C-alpha positions in Angstrom: 13.9 -10.2 -43.5 13.7 -13.3 -41.4 11.5 -14.2 -38.5 13.3 -15.2 -35.3 12.0 -16.5 -31.9 13.1 -14.2 -29.1 16.1 -11.9 -28.7 19.1 -11.6 -31.0 21.9 -14.1 -30.1 24.4 -11.2 -30.4 23.4 -7.8 -29.1 26.6 -6.0 -30.2 25.8 -2.8 -32.0 22.2 -2.7 -30.7 21.1 0.3 -28.6 20.8 -0.3 -24.9 17.1 0.6 -25.0 16.5 -2.3 -27.4 18.4 -4.8 -25.3 16.6 -3.6 -22.1 13.3 -4.4 -23.9 14.4 -8.0 -24.6 15.7 -8.3 -21.0 12.3 -7.0 -19.6 10.2 -9.4 -21.8 12.5 -12.3 -21.1 12.4 -11.7 -17.3 8.6 -11.8 -17.6 8.7 -15.0 -19.6 6.8 -13.4 -22.5 7.4 -15.2 -25.8 7.8 -13.0 -28.9 9.0 -13.2 -32.5 11.3 -10.7 -34.0 12.3 -9.4 -37.4 15.1 -6.9 -38.1 14.8 -4.4 -40.9 15.7 -1.0 -42.2 13.8 2.0 -40.9 10.3 1.8 -42.6 9.7 5.2 -44.1 6.7 4.2 -46.3 3.6 2.0 -46.3 5.1 -0.5 -48.7 8.0 -1.2 -46.3 5.5 -1.4 -43.4 3.4 -3.8 -45.3 6.4 -6.0 -45.9 7.2 -6.1 -42.2 3.6 -6.9 -41.4 3.7 -9.8 -43.8 6.8 -11.3 -42.2 5.3 -11.0 -38.7 1.9 -12.1 -39.8 0.3 -9.3 -37.9 -0.4 -5.6 -38.6 2.0 -3.5 -36.5 0.0 -1.0 -34.3 0.1 2.6 -35.1 1.5 4.3 -31.9 1.0 8.0 -31.4 2.6 10.0 -28.6 0.2 12.9 -27.8 -0.1 15.6 -25.2 -2.5 18.4 -24.2 -1.9 22.0 -25.1 -0.3 22.7 -21.7 2.0 19.7 -22.0 0.9 18.5 -18.6 -0.8 15.3 -19.8 0.8 12.7 -22.1 -0.8 9.9 -23.9 0.3 6.9 -25.8 -2.4 5.8 -28.3 -2.3 2.3 -29.8 -4.5 1.8 -32.8 -4.7 -0.4 -35.9 -2.2 0.7 -38.5 -4.9 1.0 -41.2 -7.1 3.4 -39.2 -7.0 7.1 -39.6 -6.5 9.2 -36.5 -8.9 12.0 -35.8 -8.1 14.2 -32.8 -11.8 15.2 -32.2 -12.8 11.6 -32.0 -10.3 10.9 -29.2 -10.5 14.2 -27.3 -14.1 13.7 -26.2 -13.5 10.2 -24.9 -10.6 11.2 -22.6 -11.8 14.7 -21.7 -8.8 16.5 -23.1 -9.2 19.2 -25.6 -6.5 20.5 -27.9 -4.5 17.2 -28.3 -1.4 17.4 -30.4 1.6 15.3 -31.1 4.1 15.6 -28.3 7.7 16.8 -28.9 10.6 14.4 -29.5 12.2 15.6 -26.3 9.2 14.5 -24.3 9.1 11.2 -26.1 12.8 10.6 -25.1 12.3 11.9 -21.6 9.3 9.8 -20.7 9.5 6.7 -22.9 13.3 6.6 -23.9 12.1 6.4 -27.5 12.9 8.5 -30.6 10.4 9.4 -33.3 9.7 6.4 -35.6 10.0 3.9 -32.8 7.1 4.8 -30.5 5.8 1.6 -28.9 4.0 0.3 -25.9 7.4 -1.2 -24.9 8.5 2.3 -23.9 6.2 2.3 -20.9 8.8 0.1 -19.1 10.9 3.3 -19.0 8.1 5.5 -17.7 8.9 5.0 -14.0 6.9 8.0 -12.9 3.8 7.0 -14.8 3.5 10.3 -16.7 2.1 8.6 -19.8 -1.5 7.4 -20.0 -2.1 4.4 -22.3 -5.1 4.5 -24.7 -5.8 1.4 -26.7 -8.4 1.3 -29.6 -10.8 -1.5 -29.0 -9.9 -3.2 -32.3 -6.3 -3.7 -31.1 -7.6 -5.6 -28.1 -9.6 -7.9 -30.4 -6.5 -9.4 -32.1 -4.8 -12.5 -30.7 -1.4 -10.9 -31.5 0.0 -7.4 -31.8 3.1 -6.0 -33.4 5.3 -3.3 -32.0 8.9 -2.0 -31.9 11.3 -2.9 -29.2 12.0 0.8 -28.6 13.9 1.1 -31.9 12.6 1.4 -35.4 14.9 -1.2 -37.0 13.3 -4.2 -35.3 9.7 -5.3 -34.9 8.1 -7.8 -32.5 5.0 -10.0 -32.5 3.5 -11.2 -29.2 0.2 -12.3 -27.8 -2.0 -9.4 -27.0 -3.0 -11.1 -23.7 0.6 -11.2 -22.6 1.0 -7.5 -23.2 -2.2 -6.7 -21.3 -2.0 -9.2 -18.5 1.7 -9.5 -17.9 3.7 -6.6 -19.5 1.5 -3.7 -18.4 1.1 -4.8 -14.7 4.9 -5.2 -14.6 5.3 -1.6 -15.7 2.6 -0.3 -13.3 0.5 1.1 -16.1 -3.2 0.6 -16.8 -5.0 1.4 -20.0 -8.2 3.0 -21.2 -10.1 1.4 -24.1 -11.2 3.9 -26.8 -13.4 3.6 -29.8 -12.0 5.2 -32.9 -14.0 5.0 -36.2 -11.2 6.5 -38.3 -13.3 7.1 -41.3 -13.7 10.3 -43.4 
């Protein structure tokens, strides 16, 4: 794996959702670094990607309430454990669970394994509420996928919060997750 500045020179063979991500970031003037890789199916592969980027890629979870009327994208450090009870009380939503792949595709134009804050650019109706663990916000940089699981990006957290999110029309709620047993 190599680290590149910006988009691939040749986008042939790349999915349109990935290319749209680069277009969106480039239009906003957001600088990013990129690495291309195989799908990461285990922690060892994830750790290797993190080492190339020099940042821990955020764990992104796509959640919903029991009625499937409220959808949430949770960004948290990759090394924290997720506990539903911890989050439910902070957002006043009981019975949280992982949303279906169909809803992920419908609202974020993302498939399982590639969930990312970048998908919010596809949520034109603002159906997904963004939740960010406070520890993610403390980092100078964050890592995420460009709507596919075979590339990863590193960009300034401030650019994502102050430039990317306003361009998508999304706000976020800060949450505090302990993530310990």
